[in-house]
N, C-alpha and C positions, 0 to 999 in steps of 0.2 A: 543185427550184427552177425557176420559170417564167422562161425566158430567150429561147426561140426561138418566134416566132409566124408562122404562114402564114395569110394571108387569101386565100381562093380567090375569084377574080373569075369571075362567071358572066354569060353573055349575058342582057340584059334585067334586070340587077340594079337595085335601088333605090339611087340615089346617097347618100341620107342615111344609110341603114343601113350601106352600105359605108364612108361617112365616119366613122361612130361607131367602127367597128373600127380604122380608121386613126388616129383621134384618141386613143383610149385607149392603144393599143399602139405606135403608130408615131412618136410625138413624143418627142424627147430632152428629158427634164426634169432632167438631172443638175445643172444650175446651181441648181435649187431643192431639191436633195436627193432628187429623185424617181427612179424606176426607169428604166433604159434597156433596151429589148428589141431583139433581133436580129429585125427585122420585115421580112417580104417579102410582096409581092403576087404571086400566082402564078395560072396559068391552065392549063387542059388543052391549049389551043392558044395559045401566045404570039402576041401581035399585037393586033388590034383587038377590043375587047370593047364591046358595045353596052349602053346603059342605058335605063331606062324613060322618061327625060326627053328623049330625042332627041339626046343627045351621046354621043360614044364615048370610051373610054379605051384607051391603048396599054400593054399588059402585056408585059414582056420575058422573064419567067421561066416555065418550065414547072413541073410538079408535083414535081420532085425534092426541093426543100427541104421541101415539106409532108410528105414521107414520113418525116421524122425530127423534125419540129417538136414542141415541147412543147405547143403549142396550135394547132389547126386551126379557123379561124373562117369561117363561112358567112354572107354578107349576104342580105338579102331578094331573092328572084328569082321566077321563074315557079313556079306551084304545080301546074299540071296536067301539065307536061312534065318527065319525069325528066331531070336533067342528064347529061352525059357519064359513061359507066360508069367511066372512069378516076377521075373525081372521087368517085363513090360508093365506089370501092375504097379511095381514100385515106382517106375518112371511116371506113370499116370498120376499116382497118388501124390508124388512130389510136386507136380505141376498144380494139382488141385489145391494143395495146402499152401501154395505160394513159395515153395522152396526154389532155389536155383537148380537148373538142370543143364549140364554141359556135355556136349559130345565133341570128340576129337576125330577129325578125318572121317573115315567111313562109319564111325560110331553114330553118325546122323541116321543111318539106316535103322538102327535100333529105335531111335526116337520116332522114325517114320512108322515102323511096325507097331509102336505103342499108340500111334494116332495123335501124338502131341504136336506134330508139325502141321496138322491140318489147319488152314487159315492163317498160317504164319510164314514169314520169310525164313530162309535157311540157306546153308551152303555145305559143301563137303569138298573133298579133293577134286581138283579139276578133271581128273580122269573119270570121275563117277557122277558129275553133276547131271549129265543127261539121263543117266539111269535113275538117279534119285527123283528127278522130275517125272520120269515115266512111271515109276512104281508108286509114287505118292503125288498124284496130280493136284491135290488140294493144297500143296505147299508151293510157294514162289521161290525157286532156287536161284540164287545169285552166284554165278560162277567166277566172278571177278574179285571178290573180297577175301580178306584173311579170316574174318569171322562175321557172324551176324548175331545180334541180340534182338529178340522179339519177345517182349515181356521179360520174363526171367528164364527164358530158354535161349541158350547160347550154343550155336553150332560153329565149330572151328573148321577151317579149310584143311588143305593137305598137310599132314605130318607135323612139321615144326610150327605151322600156324596155330596148333593147339596151345603153344606157349603164349601167343598173342591173345587168344581167347581166354585162357586162364588168368593171365595178368589183367585183362580187362575186368574180370569179375573182382579181382583183388582191388583194383583201382576204384571201381564203383562202390564197393563196400567199405574199404578201409582207407582210401585216399592215395594220392600220388607218392607221398613219402614212403609208405609201406611198400608200394609197388616198386619204387626205386631200389629199396633194400633187397627185395627178392630178386629183381633183375640183375643187380650188381653181383650178387652171389652166384647167379647162373651165368654171368658174363654174356648177357644178351641185352639189347636195347629195351627199355621199359615200354616203348611204343614204336612200332615200325611204320614207316610210310608206305603207301602203295597197297597193292592187292596181289592176288595170285596170278593175275593176267600176265605179269611180266615173266612168270616161270613157264608159261604155256607155249609150246611150239606148235603153231598151226600149220599143217601141211598145205601145199598147193592143191586146190580142188581139182580133181581129175575131171576132164570133160568127156562126155560120152561120144561126141562126134570128132572125127579126125580134123575137120576144118577148124573147129574151135580149139582143139588141142594145139594146132599150129599157131593160131593167133595169140593164145595165152603164152605160148613159148616165146613168140616174138615180143610180146609185151614185157616179159621178164628180162629179155636181152636189151630192152630200150627203156628201162625204168627212169633213166636220167632225162628223158625227153618229155616234151609236152604232148601227152597222149590223150587228146580230146576224143569224145565219142565220134565226132565227124571224121577225124583222121583214122580211127580204128575201123569205122564203118567202110571207108574207102578201101582200106587194106583188106577187109573181108568181102569186098564187092557187094555191099548191102547198103540200103538206106540207113541213116542214123536210127530211125525209129525201129526198124526191123532188127538191126544189130542189137540195140539195147534190150529189146524184148527177148530175142533168142539167147543173148548172153546170160540174162537172168534165169532163163529156163535151164540153161546148161550148168551154171555155177551156183545158182541159188542166191545171187546177189547182183548188185549193179556193177557196171564197169569201173566207176569211180571208187566204190567201196572195195572192190577186189584189188584195184591198183594201190590204194592206200594201205591195205593190209600187207601186200607183198613188199611195198616200200618200207613199211615198218620192220618186216622180217629181215630184209636186206640191211637196214640200218642197225638192227640188233646184231647181226653177224659182224658188221664192220666195227661196231663198238666193242665187241668181244675180242676180235682178232687183229685189229689194226691200230695204228697210232695216228690215224687221220684226225684232223680237227673236226669239230661239229659242223662248221661251215662246209668243209670238204665232203663230209658224209652226206649232208643235206643236199648238196649239188649232185653228188653221184647217185643218190637214190631218188631224185626227182622232187624232193620237197622244196628245193630252191634256196631256202634260207634256214638257218638254225632255229630261228624263232618259230617258223611254221612246223618244223620237225618236233620241236619241244611241245607245241600245242597238241599234236597227234599222240605223242608219247603219254602226256598227262591224261588226255581224253580216253585213250584205249587201254594203256598199260598202267595208268595211275602211278607213274613215276616219271622222272626226267631222264633225258639221255645221259647226263653226267652221272646221276645216281645209278643208272643201269650199268654204265661202264665201270663205275667204282665197285659194283657188286660182282659183275660177271667178266670184266675185261682182263685180258692177260697183261696189260700194261696200264699204269695210272693215267688218268685223263690229263691232257696237256694243261699247263697252268693257265693259259689264256681262256680255255673253256671253263675252268672253274671260276675264274673272275667274271666271265660273261654270264654264267648261270646264276651266280650270286647276285649280280646286278639285276638280272631279269626277275628273280624271285623277290628281291627287295621292292622292285617296281610294282609287282602284283600286290 
């Protein structure tokens, strides 16, 4: 049973991510029937702890409590500089004795420096996933999810995804009712759909040669058309096989994959900024039909066009789109 939680404060930690851990595990919710944890904030050296936003915290406890805690939680902090070896040892010992270990956002780098991500899946903020994989090649980094649980090691993705990761531990240990109480007090959903892919803005890949820069620019201007490899090859004055090979060398991906990604990006823009229906957006971006566009959204962004518009759009989704999507999801 999850009872004791130690949140380790590190110099230059991010206050929001630190606050997420404190809010989920440190608030007494017994009057609403919620869980009460024995929650402690600890540090390698008690006293002044700096934050990334220019103000300091005073932490009174050392690491003793963390050495027996049911959960050791690490907020976001510096990614290039390993923390105090005493902190790394506490994390290793927690894993060895079967306790939960949670990192929020860039806190995954502390787990990486401790060596506990080796042989495990993990995640972190989408801005840092490549660096996490590069620094710690023995972990498999998933850049698309809100959190990853591997054994009793849980790594949360960017910033607010720490809420999802922390609530997942509460749900696993104490059940859905307790999780609902915590989430209701925090005014957040007890479980979010999708992953962090929907929050990532992928730039258009720059081409090294002028000829391919011209062809990709033309492709962006004609996303609503049927852009087959044969047609693109004729436009580039190449054979289809040569075009496909050179396109991959220039962009790192295939023409179809590149097109689908740019169509998704354009569809995201239209969902955010316009009141066009899903069918209109699907036609304008080259997906042809809303069902096809929905398939690509779920596959790549792990959400639906209507859910994406509801989250990021400047105007509510048209009523017909909400009915269409409800019917489609019911059919699935």
